[in-house]
N, CA, C, O and the ligand as a Tripos MOL2 file, in Angstrom:
@<TRIPOS>MOLECULE
protein
  257   255    65     0     0
PROTEIN
NO_CHARGES

@<TRIPOS>ATOM
      1 N        -111.5870  -15.4410   31.8360 N.3       1 MET1
      2 CA       -111.3390  -14.0170   31.7930 C.3       1 MET1
      3 C        -110.1760  -13.5930   32.5400 C.2       1 MET1
      4 O        -109.9270  -14.2190   33.5700 O.2       1 MET1
      5 N        -109.4640  -12.6950   32.2200 N.am      2 THR2
      6 CA       -108.1810  -12.1930   32.5740 C.3       2 THR2
      7 C        -108.5380  -11.3660   33.9350 C.2       2 THR2
      8 O        -109.4190  -10.5060   33.9730 O.2       2 THR2
      9 N        -107.8190  -11.7040   34.9240 N.am      3 GLU3
     10 CA       -107.9600  -10.9970   36.1490 C.3       3 GLU3
     11 C        -107.4030   -9.6110   36.1790 C.2       3 GLU3
     12 O        -106.2920   -9.3670   35.7090 O.2       3 GLU3
     13 N        -108.1990   -8.6570   36.7530 N.am      4 GLN4
     14 CA       -107.6280   -7.2130   36.7730 C.3       4 GLN4
     15 C        -106.7990   -7.0290   38.1500 C.2       4 GLN4
     16 O        -107.3140   -7.0980   39.2660 O.2       4 GLN4
     17 N        -105.4970   -6.7940   37.9020 N.am      5 LYS5
     18 CA       -104.7510   -6.6520   38.9740 C.3       5 LYS5
     19 C        -104.1880   -5.1070   39.1900 C.2       5 LYS5
     20 O        -103.7820   -4.6730   40.2680 O.2       5 LYS5
     21 N        -104.2400   -4.4470   38.0800 N.am      6 TYR6
     22 CA       -103.7360   -3.0020   38.1420 C.3       6 TYR6
     23 C        -104.8730   -2.1180   37.7010 C.2       6 TYR6
     24 O        -105.6830   -2.5030   36.8570 O.2       6 TYR6
     25 N        -104.9330   -0.9580   38.2590 N.am      7 ASP7
     26 CA       -105.9640   -0.0440   37.8200 C.3       7 ASP7
     27 C        -105.2660    1.4470   37.9400 C.2       7 ASP7
     28 O        -105.6630    2.3150   38.7180 O.2       7 ASP7
     29 N        -104.2220    1.5800   37.0850 N.am      8 LYS8
     30 CA       -103.5140    2.8480   36.9510 C.3       8 LYS8
     31 C        -103.3170    3.3130   35.6300 C.2       8 LYS8
     32 O        -103.1540    2.4920   34.7260 O.2       8 LYS8
     33 N        -103.3130    4.6110   35.3910 N.am      9 GLU9
     34 CA       -103.1670    5.0760   34.0940 C.3       9 GLU9
     35 C        -101.8530    4.6880   33.4830 C.2       9 GLU9
     36 O        -100.7830    4.8580   34.0670 O.2       9 GLU9
     37 N        -101.9710    4.1560   32.2730 N.am     10 GLY10
     38 CA       -100.6230    3.8960   31.5500 C.3      10 GLY10
     39 C        -100.1340    2.3640   31.8410 C.2      10 GLY10
     40 O         -99.1250    1.9520   31.2690 O.2      10 GLY10
     41 N        -100.8410    1.5530   32.7110 N.am     11 LEU11
     42 CA       -100.4740    0.3320   33.0040 C.3      11 LEU11
     43 C        -101.5520   -0.6960   32.4250 C.2      11 LEU11
     44 O        -102.7530   -0.4330   32.4780 O.2      11 LEU11
     45 N        -101.0970   -1.7960   31.9110 N.am     12 CYS12
     46 CA       -101.9340   -2.8920   31.5500 C.3      12 CYS12
     47 C        -102.6050   -3.3850   32.8490 C.2      12 CYS12
     48 O        -101.9150   -3.5740   33.8510 O.2      12 CYS12
     49 N        -103.9090   -3.5920   32.8520 N.am     13 PRO13
     50 CA       -104.5640   -3.9260   33.9580 C.3      13 PRO13
     51 C        -104.4400   -5.4720   34.3880 C.2      13 PRO13
     52 O        -104.8290   -5.9290   35.4630 O.2      13 PRO13
     53 N        -103.8440   -6.1700   33.3780 N.am     14 ALA14
     54 CA       -103.5710   -7.6340   33.8150 C.3      14 ALA14
     55 C        -102.3760   -7.9420   34.2270 C.2      14 ALA14
     56 O        -102.2080   -8.7550   35.1360 O.2      14 ALA14
     57 N        -101.2300   -7.2370   33.5170 N.am     15 CYS15
     58 CA        -99.8410   -7.6690   33.8220 C.3      15 CYS15
     59 C         -98.9800   -6.5140   34.4030 C.2      15 CYS15
     60 O         -97.8920   -6.7430   34.9300 O.2      15 CYS15
     61 N         -99.5250   -5.2040   34.2840 N.am     16 GLY16
     62 CA        -98.8480   -4.1650   34.6820 C.3      16 GLY16
     63 C         -97.8920   -3.4770   33.8860 C.2      16 GLY16
     64 O         -97.3020   -2.4780   34.2970 O.2      16 GLY16
     65 N         -97.6980   -4.0420   32.6140 N.am     17 SER17
     66 CA        -96.8250   -3.6250   31.5420 C.3      17 SER17
     67 C         -97.1870   -2.0570   31.0090 C.2      17 SER17
     68 O         -98.3200   -1.5840   30.9270 O.2      17 SER17
     69 N         -96.0440   -1.4500   30.7050 N.am     18 ILE18
     70 CA        -96.3190   -0.1190   30.1950 C.3      18 ILE18
     71 C         -96.2860    0.0060   28.6170 C.2      18 ILE18
     72 O         -96.4290    1.0460   27.9760 O.2      18 ILE18
     73 N         -96.0730   -1.2430   28.1330 N.am     19 ASP19
     74 CA        -95.8810   -1.3840   26.8390 C.3      19 ASP19
     75 C         -97.2650   -1.6050   26.0420 C.2      19 ASP19
     76 O         -97.6640   -2.7360   25.7650 O.2      19 ASP19
     77 N         -97.9110   -0.5210   25.7240 N.am     20 LEU20
     78 CA        -99.3270   -0.6080   25.2280 C.3      20 LEU20
     79 C         -99.4520    0.0280   23.7910 C.2      20 LEU20
     80 O         -98.6070    0.7860   23.3160 O.2      20 LEU20
     81 N        -100.4720   -0.3250   23.2300 N.am     21 SER21
     82 CA       -100.7180    0.3110   21.8640 C.3      21 SER21
     83 C        -102.2250    0.6060   21.9340 C.2      21 SER21
     84 O        -103.0770   -0.2700   22.0790 O.2      21 SER21
     85 N        -102.4900    2.0070   21.8100 N.am     22 ASP22
     86 CA       -103.8450    2.4220   21.9580 C.3      22 ASP22
     87 C        -104.3200    2.8940   20.4910 C.2      22 ASP22
     88 O        -103.5050    3.1580   19.6070 O.2      22 ASP22
     89 N        -105.7630    2.9760   20.3120 N.am     23 SER23
     90 CA       -106.3370    3.3720   19.2670 C.3      23 SER23
     91 C        -106.7040    4.8320   19.2420 C.2      23 SER23
     92 O        -106.3390    5.5270   20.1900 O.2      23 SER23
     93 N        -107.4300    5.3980   18.1940 N.am     24 HIS24
     94 CA       -107.8520    6.7280   18.3220 C.3      24 HIS24
     95 C        -109.0420    6.7090   19.3850 C.2      24 HIS24
     96 O        -109.7940    5.7410   19.5060 O.2      24 HIS24
     97 N        -109.1430    7.9550   20.1940 N.am     25 PRO25
     98 CA       -110.1490    7.9100   21.2410 C.3      25 PRO25
     99 C        -111.5110    8.0040   20.7080 C.2      25 PRO25
    100 O        -111.8160    8.6140   19.6830 O.2      25 PRO25
    101 N        -112.3360    7.3340   21.5030 N.am     26 GLN26
    102 CA       -113.7920    7.4260   21.2440 C.3      26 GLN26
    103 C        -114.5140    8.1260   22.3860 C.2      26 GLN26
    104 O        -114.1030    7.9950   23.5390 O.2      26 GLN26
    105 N        -115.6110    8.8860   22.0860 N.am     27 TYR27
    106 CA       -116.2930    9.8220   22.9700 C.3      27 TYR27
    107 C        -117.7170    9.5090   23.2220 C.2      27 TYR27
    108 O        -118.4910    9.1700   22.3270 O.2      27 TYR27
    109 N        -118.0430    9.6370   24.4870 N.am     28 ASP28
    110 CA       -119.5280    9.6270   24.6940 C.3      28 ASP28
    111 C        -119.6950   10.7030   25.7750 C.2      28 ASP28
    112 O        -119.2180   10.4980   26.8910 O.2      28 ASP28
    113 N        -120.3310   11.8060   25.5050 N.am     29 ARG29
    114 CA       -120.5390   12.8370   26.4410 C.3      29 ARG29
    115 C        -119.1880   13.3900   27.0960 C.2      29 ARG29
    116 O        -118.4070   14.0770   26.4370 O.2      29 ARG29
    117 N        -118.9870   13.0930   28.2630 N.am     30 ASN30
    118 CA       -117.7480   13.6860   28.9460 C.3      30 ASN30
    119 C        -116.7470   12.5970   29.2520 C.2      30 ASN30
    120 O        -115.7620   12.7800   29.9670 O.2      30 ASN30
    121 N        -117.0620   11.4280   28.6560 N.am     31 ILE31
    122 CA       -116.1300   10.3310   28.8010 C.3      31 ILE31
    123 C        -115.4480   10.0120   27.5620 C.2      31 ILE31
    124 O        -116.1170    9.9230   26.5330 O.2      31 ILE31
    125 N        -114.1390    9.8200   27.5390 N.am     32 CYS32
    126 CA       -113.4990    9.4060   26.2450 C.3      32 CYS32
    127 C        -112.7030    8.0050   26.6950 C.2      32 CYS32
    128 O        -112.3950    7.8330   27.8740 O.2      32 CYS32
    129 N        -112.4350    7.1430   25.7900 N.am     33 TRP33
    130 CA       -111.7710    6.0240   26.0400 C.3      33 TRP33
    131 C        -110.9190    5.5460   24.7500 C.2      33 TRP33
    132 O        -111.2410    5.8020   23.5900 O.2      33 TRP33
    133 N        -109.8720    4.8700   25.1120 N.am     34 PHE34
    134 CA       -108.8880    4.3960   24.0580 C.3      34 PHE34
    135 C        -109.1190    2.8650   24.2060 C.2      34 PHE34
    136 O        -109.0560    2.3230   25.3090 O.2      34 PHE34
    137 N        -109.3990    2.1600   23.0160 N.am     35 GLU35
    138 CA       -109.2290    0.7950   23.1510 C.3      35 GLU35
    139 C        -107.8480    0.3760   23.0060 C.2      35 GLU35
    140 O        -107.2150    0.6230   21.9790 O.2      35 GLU35
    141 N        -107.3450   -0.2640   24.0210 N.am     36 THR36
    142 CA       -105.7990   -0.5070   24.1940 C.3      36 THR36
    143 C        -105.3930   -1.9940   24.2480 C.2      36 THR36
    144 O        -106.0580   -2.7940   24.9060 O.2      36 THR36
    145 N        -104.3500   -2.3430   23.5860 N.am     37 THR37
    146 CA       -103.7930   -3.5400   23.6460 C.3      37 THR37
    147 C        -102.5710   -3.7070   24.2210 C.2      37 THR37
    148 O        -101.6510   -2.9730   23.8600 O.2      37 THR37
    149 N        -102.3730   -4.6610   25.1700 N.am     38 CYS38
    150 CA       -101.0710   -4.7570   25.8550 C.3      38 CYS38
    151 C        -100.2010   -5.4940   24.9900 C.2      38 CYS38
    152 O        -100.5860   -6.5740   24.5420 O.2      38 CYS38
    153 N         -99.0090   -5.0110   24.6880 N.am     39 LEU39
    154 CA        -98.0580   -5.6650   23.7670 C.3      39 LEU39
    155 C         -97.3130   -6.7810   24.3950 C.2      39 LEU39
    156 O         -96.7210   -7.6050   23.6980 O.2      39 LEU39
    157 N         -97.3220   -6.8400   25.8140 N.am     40 ASP40
    158 CA        -96.6570   -7.9650   26.4800 C.3      40 ASP40
    159 C         -97.5420   -9.1720   26.5830 C.2      40 ASP40
    160 O         -97.0990  -10.2730   26.2560 O.2      40 ASP40
    161 N         -98.8330   -9.0160   27.0420 N.am     41 CYS41
    162 CA        -99.7670  -10.2340   27.4180 C.3      41 CYS41
    163 C        -101.0310  -10.3140   26.4280 C.2      41 CYS41
    164 O        -101.8590  -11.2230   26.4890 O.2      41 CYS41
    165 N        -101.0810   -9.2390   25.4950 N.am     42 ASN42
    166 CA       -102.1520   -9.3120   24.4960 C.3      42 ASN42
    167 C        -103.5310   -9.0440   25.1150 C.2      42 ASN42
    168 O        -104.5370   -9.3030   24.4540 O.2      42 ASN42
    169 N        -103.6160   -8.5860   26.2360 N.am     43 THR43
    170 CA       -104.8800   -8.2250   26.7400 C.3      43 THR43
    171 C        -105.5540   -6.9740   26.2030 C.2      43 THR43
    172 O        -104.8740   -5.9490   26.1400 O.2      43 THR43
    173 N        -106.7940   -6.9550   25.8180 N.am     44 LYS44
    174 CA       -107.3340   -5.7910   25.2810 C.3      44 LYS44
    175 C        -108.2480   -5.1110   26.4060 C.2      44 LYS44
    176 O        -108.9900   -5.7780   27.1270 O.2      44 LYS44
    177 N        -108.1380   -3.8830   26.4770 N.am     45 PHE45
    178 CA       -108.9910   -3.0910   27.5720 C.3      45 PHE45
    179 C        -109.2730   -1.6990   27.0520 C.2      45 PHE45
    180 O        -108.6460   -1.2170   26.1090 O.2      45 PHE45
    181 N        -110.2430   -1.0670   27.7040 N.am     46 ASP46
    182 CA       -110.5300    0.3070   27.5260 C.3      46 ASP46
    183 C        -109.8430    1.2830   28.5070 C.2      46 ASP46
    184 O        -110.0480    1.1780   29.7160 O.2      46 ASP46
    185 N        -109.1370    2.1050   28.0660 N.am     47 ALA47
    186 CA       -108.5160    2.9870   29.0930 C.3      47 ALA47
    187 C        -109.4770    4.3110   28.9890 C.2      47 ALA47
    188 O        -109.4870    5.0250   27.9870 O.2      47 ALA47
    189 N        -110.2360    4.5340   30.0810 N.am     48 LYS48
    190 CA       -111.2150    5.5790   30.1080 C.3      48 LYS48
    191 C        -110.7410    6.8550   30.7710 C.2      48 LYS48
    192 O        -109.9020    6.8060   31.6700 O.2      48 LYS48
    193 N        -111.2660    8.0140   30.3420 N.am     49 TYR49
    194 CA       -110.8300    9.2730   30.8480 C.3      49 TYR49
    195 C        -112.0360   10.1730   31.0320 C.2      49 TYR49
    196 O        -112.9310   10.1020   30.1900 O.2      49 TYR49
    197 N        -112.1410   10.9680   31.9940 N.am     50 PHE50
    198 CA       -113.1630   11.9090   32.2110 C.3      50 PHE50
    199 C        -112.6890   13.2280   31.7470 C.2      50 PHE50
    200 O        -111.6570   13.7180   32.2050 O.2      50 PHE50
    201 N        -113.5000   13.8940   30.7390 N.am     51 MET51
    202 CA       -113.1150   15.1090   30.1920 C.3      51 MET51
    203 C        -113.6240   16.3500   30.9000 C.2      51 MET51
    204 O        -114.8170   16.3960   31.1980 O.2      51 MET51
    205 N        -112.9000   17.2570   31.1630 N.am     52 ILE52
    206 CA       -113.2060   18.4600   31.7380 C.3      52 ILE52
    207 C        -113.0620   19.7110   30.8300 C.2      52 ILE52
    208 O        -111.9860   19.9640   30.2870 O.2      52 ILE52
    209 N        -114.1530   20.4830   30.6740 N.am     53 PHE53
    210 CA       -114.3130   21.6310   29.8210 C.3      53 PHE53
    211 C        -113.1110   22.6720   30.1640 C.2      53 PHE53
    212 O        -112.9110   22.8520   31.3650 O.2      53 PHE53
    213 N        -112.4410   23.2460   29.4140 N.am     54 THR54
    214 CA       -111.5280   24.2840   29.7670 C.3      54 THR54
    215 C        -112.0530   25.5860   29.1000 C.2      54 THR54
    216 O        -112.3200   26.5420   29.8280 O.2      54 THR54
    217 N        -112.2230   25.6800   27.6950 N.am     55 ASP55
    218 CA       -112.5670   27.0340   27.1380 C.3      55 ASP55
    219 C        -113.1720   26.7400   25.8170 C.2      55 ASP55
    220 O        -113.1140   25.6100   25.3310 O.2      55 ASP55
    221 N        -113.7850   27.7950   25.1930 N.am     56 ASN56
    222 CA       -114.0660   27.7160   23.7840 C.3      56 ASN56
    223 C        -113.1130   28.7470   23.1690 C.2      56 ASN56
    224 O        -112.7960   29.8140   23.6940 O.2      56 ASN56
    225 N        -112.6530   28.2250   21.8430 N.am     57 GLU57
    226 CA       -111.7140   29.0440   21.0000 C.3      57 GLU57
    227 C        -112.3470   29.1580   19.7320 C.2      57 GLU57
    228 O        -112.6210   28.1610   19.0640 O.2      57 GLU57
    229 N        -112.6120   30.4090   19.3360 N.am     58 ILE58
    230 CA       -113.1660   30.6030   17.8300 C.3      58 ILE58
    231 C        -112.0110   30.4750   17.0180 C.2      58 ILE58
    232 O        -110.9510   31.0510   17.2630 O.2      58 ILE58
    233 N        -112.2180   29.6860   16.0020 N.am     59 LEU59
    234 CA       -111.0910   29.5000   15.0700 C.3      59 LEU59
    235 C        -111.0410   30.5490   13.8550 C.2      59 LEU59
    236 O        -112.0360   30.7870   13.1700 O.2      59 LEU59
    237 N        -109.9020   31.1010   13.6690 N.am     60 LYS60
    238 CA       -109.7240   32.1050   12.7440 C.3      60 LYS60
    239 C        -109.8570   31.5660   11.3390 C.2      60 LYS60
    240 O        -109.1500   30.6480   10.9240 O.2      60 LYS60
    241 N        -110.7310   32.1310   10.6650 N.am     61 GLY61
    242 CA       -110.9260   31.7990    9.1440 C.3      61 GLY61
    243 C        -112.1290   30.8240    8.9890 C.2      61 GLY61
    244 O        -112.4230   30.3890    7.8750 O.2      61 GLY61
    245 N        -112.7950   30.4950   10.0580 N.am     62 GLU62
    246 CA       -113.9920   29.6080   10.0440 C.3      62 GLU62
    247 C        -115.2860   30.3470   10.0780 C.2      62 GLU62
    248 O        -116.3580   29.7670    9.9040 O.2      62 GLU62
    249 N        -115.1760   31.7360   10.3220 N.am     63 ARG63
    250 CA       -116.5180   32.5830   10.5170 C.3      63 ARG63
    251 C        -116.7580   32.9630    9.1710 C.2      63 ARG63
    252 O        -115.8380   33.0600    8.3580 O.2      63 ARG63
    253 N        -118.0670   33.2040    8.8650 N.am     64 LYS64
    254 CA       -118.5670   33.6420    7.5390 C.3      64 LYS64
    255 C        -119.4650   34.7270    7.7000 C.2      64 LYS64
    256 O        -119.9950   35.2400    6.7140 O.2      64 LYS64
    257 ZN       -100.4400   -6.9970   29.9970 Zn       65 ZN65
@<TRIPOS>BOND
     1     1     2 1
     2     2     3 1
     3     3     4 2
     4     3     5 am
     5     5     6 1
     6     6     7 1
     7     7     8 2
     8     7     9 am
     9     9    10 1
    10    10    11 1
    11    11    12 2
    12    11    13 am
    13    13    14 1
    14    14    15 1
    15    15    16 2
    16    15    17 am
    17    17    18 1
    18    18    19 1
    19    19    20 2
    20    19    21 am
    21    21    22 1
    22    22    23 1
    23    23    24 2
    24    23    25 am
    25    25    26 1
    26    26    27 1
    27    27    28 2
    28    27    29 am
    29    29    30 1
    30    30    31 1
    31    31    32 2
    32    31    33 am
    33    33    34 1
    34    34    35 1
    35    35    36 2
    36    35    37 am
    37    37    38 1
    38    38    39 1
    39    39    40 2
    40    39    41 am
    41    41    42 1
    42    42    43 1
    43    43    44 2
    44    43    45 am
    45    45    46 1
    46    46    47 1
    47    47    48 2
    48    47    49 am
    49    49    50 1
    50    50    51 1
    51    51    52 2
    52    51    53 am
    53    53    54 1
    54    54    55 1
    55    55    56 2
    56    55    57 am
    57    57    58 1
    58    58    59 1
    59    59    60 2
    60    59    61 am
    61    61    62 1
    62    62    63 1
    63    63    64 2
    64    63    65 am
    65    65    66 1
    66    66    67 1
    67    67    68 2
    68    67    69 am
    69    69    70 1
    70    70    71 1
    71    71    72 2
    72    71    73 am
    73    73    74 1
    74    74    75 1
    75    75    76 2
    76    75    77 am
    77    77    78 1
    78    78    79 1
    79    79    80 2
    80    79    81 am
    81    81    82 1
    82    82    83 1
    83    83    84 2
    84    83    85 am
    85    85    86 1
    86    86    87 1
    87    87    88 2
    88    87    89 am
    89    89    90 1
    90    90    91 1
    91    91    92 2
    92    91    93 am
    93    93    94 1
    94    94    95 1
    95    95    96 2
    96    95    97 am
    97    97    98 1
    98    98    99 1
    99    99   100 2
   100    99   101 am
   101   101   102 1
   102   102   103 1
   103   103   104 2
   104   103   105 am
   105   105   106 1
   106   106   107 1
   107   107   108 2
   108   107   109 am
   109   109   110 1
   110   110   111 1
   111   111   112 2
   112   111   113 am
   113   113   114 1
   114   114   115 1
   115   115   116 2
   116   115   117 am
   117   117   118 1
   118   118   119 1
   119   119   120 2
   120   119   121 am
   121   121   122 1
   122   122   123 1
   123   123   124 2
   124   123   125 am
   125   125   126 1
   126   126   127 1
   127   127   128 2
   128   127   129 am
   129   129   130 1
   130   130   131 1
   131   131   132 2
   132   131   133 am
   133   133   134 1
   134   134   135 1
   135   135   136 2
   136   135   137 am
   137   137   138 1
   138   138   139 1
   139   139   140 2
   140   139   141 am
   141   141   142 1
   142   142   143 1
   143   143   144 2
   144   143   145 am
   145   145   146 1
   146   146   147 1
   147   147   148 2
   148   147   149 am
   149   149   150 1
   150   150   151 1
   151   151   152 2
   152   151   153 am
   153   153   154 1
   154   154   155 1
   155   155   156 2
   156   155   157 am
   157   157   158 1
   158   158   159 1
   159   159   160 2
   160   159   161 am
   161   161   162 1
   162   162   163 1
   163   163   164 2
   164   163   165 am
   165   165   166 1
   166   166   167 1
   167   167   168 2
   168   167   169 am
   169   169   170 1
   170   170   171 1
   171   171   172 2
   172   171   173 am
   173   173   174 1
   174   174   175 1
   175   175   176 2
   176   175   177 am
   177   177   178 1
   178   178   179 1
   179   179   180 2
   180   179   181 am
   181   181   182 1
   182   182   183 1
   183   183   184 2
   184   183   185 am
   185   185   186 1
   186   186   187 1
   187   187   188 2
   188   187   189 am
   189   189   190 1
   190   190   191 1
   191   191   192 2
   192   191   193 am
   193   193   194 1
   194   194   195 1
   195   195   196 2
   196   195   197 am
   197   197   198 1
   198   198   199 1
   199   199   200 2
   200   199   201 am
   201   201   202 1
   202   202   203 1
   203   203   204 2
   204   203   205 am
   205   205   206 1
   206   206   207 1
   207   207   208 2
   208   207   209 am
   209   209   210 1
   210   210   211 1
   211   211   212 2
   212   211   213 am
   213   213   214 1
   214   214   215 1
   215   215   216 2
   216   215   217 am
   217   217   218 1
   218   218   219 1
   219   219   220 2
   220   219   221 am
   221   221   222 1
   222   222   223 1
   223   223   224 2
   224   223   225 am
   225   225   226 1
   226   226   227 1
   227   227   228 2
   228   227   229 am
   229   229   230 1
   230   230   231 1
   231   231   232 2
   232   231   233 am
   233   233   234 1
   234   234   235 1
   235   235   236 2
   236   235   237 am
   237   237   238 1
   238   238   239 1
   239   239   240 2
   240   239   241 am
   241   241   242 1
   242   242   243 1
   243   243   244 2
   244   243   245 am
   245   245   246 1
   246   246   247 1
   247   247   248 2
   248   247   249 am
   249   249   250 1
   250   250   251 1
   251   251   252 2
   252   251   253 am
   253   253   254 1
   254   254   255 1
   255   255   256 2
@<TRIPOS>SUBSTRUCTURE
     1 MET1         2 RESIDUE 1 A MET
     2 THR2         6 RESIDUE 1 A THR
     3 GLU3        10 RESIDUE 1 A GLU
     4 GLN4        14 RESIDUE 1 A GLN
     5 LYS5        18 RESIDUE 1 A LYS
     6 TYR6        22 RESIDUE 1 A TYR
     7 ASP7        26 RESIDUE 1 A ASP
     8 LYS8        30 RESIDUE 1 A LYS
     9 GLU9        34 RESIDUE 1 A GLU
    10 GLY10       38 RESIDUE 1 A GLY
    11 LEU11       42 RESIDUE 1 A LEU
    12 CYS12       46 RESIDUE 1 A CYS
    13 PRO13       50 RESIDUE 1 A PRO
    14 ALA14       54 RESIDUE 1 A ALA
    15 CYS15       58 RESIDUE 1 A CYS
    16 GLY16       62 RESIDUE 1 A GLY
    17 SER17       66 RESIDUE 1 A SER
    18 ILE18       70 RESIDUE 1 A ILE
    19 ASP19       74 RESIDUE 1 A ASP
    20 LEU20       78 RESIDUE 1 A LEU
    21 SER21       82 RESIDUE 1 A SER
    22 ASP22       86 RESIDUE 1 A ASP
    23 SER23       90 RESIDUE 1 A SER
    24 HIS24       94 RESIDUE 1 A HIS
    25 PRO25       98 RESIDUE 1 A PRO
    26 GLN26      102 RESIDUE 1 A GLN
    27 TYR27      106 RESIDUE 1 A TYR
    28 ASP28      110 RESIDUE 1 A ASP
    29 ARG29      114 RESIDUE 1 A ARG
    30 ASN30      118 RESIDUE 1 A ASN
    31 ILE31      122 RESIDUE 1 A ILE
    32 CYS32      126 RESIDUE 1 A CYS
    33 TRP33      130 RESIDUE 1 A TRP
    34 PHE34      134 RESIDUE 1 A PHE
    35 GLU35      138 RESIDUE 1 A GLU
    36 THR36      142 RESIDUE 1 A THR
    37 THR37      146 RESIDUE 1 A THR
    38 CYS38      150 RESIDUE 1 A CYS
    39 LEU39      154 RESIDUE 1 A LEU
    40 ASP40      158 RESIDUE 1 A ASP
    41 CYS41      162 RESIDUE 1 A CYS
    42 ASN42      166 RESIDUE 1 A ASN
    43 THR43      170 RESIDUE 1 A THR
    44 LYS44      174 RESIDUE 1 A LYS
    45 PHE45      178 RESIDUE 1 A PHE
    46 ASP46      182 RESIDUE 1 A ASP
    47 ALA47      186 RESIDUE 1 A ALA
    48 LYS48      190 RESIDUE 1 A LYS
    49 TYR49      194 RESIDUE 1 A TYR
    50 PHE50      198 RESIDUE 1 A PHE
    51 MET51      202 RESIDUE 1 A MET
    52 ILE52      206 RESIDUE 1 A ILE
    53 PHE53      210 RESIDUE 1 A PHE
    54 THR54      214 RESIDUE 1 A THR
    55 ASP55      218 RESIDUE 1 A ASP
    56 ASN56      222 RESIDUE 1 A ASN
    57 GLU57      226 RESIDUE 1 A GLU
    58 ILE58      230 RESIDUE 1 A ILE
    59 LEU59      234 RESIDUE 1 A LEU
    60 LYS60      238 RESIDUE 1 A LYS
    61 GLY61      242 RESIDUE 1 A GLY
    62 GLU62      246 RESIDUE 1 A GLU
    63 ARG63      250 RESIDUE 1 A ARG
    64 LYS64      254 RESIDUE 1 A LYS
    65 ZN65       257 GROUP 0 **** ****
């Protein structure tokens, strides 16, 4: 198993590279994550974010 050396946004946790490729985000309640692959060392990891509500915006043309 790859050792985790870095725990910062935008850095590969194994080698610290910023050369990452991420997928579409996935959601579960107020957590979202991107399954990410490091293009330098090929480590796959989930980059997780905590989502904070800002506001509701009614979309024009969507009401009936
Ligand atoms: Zn890496």
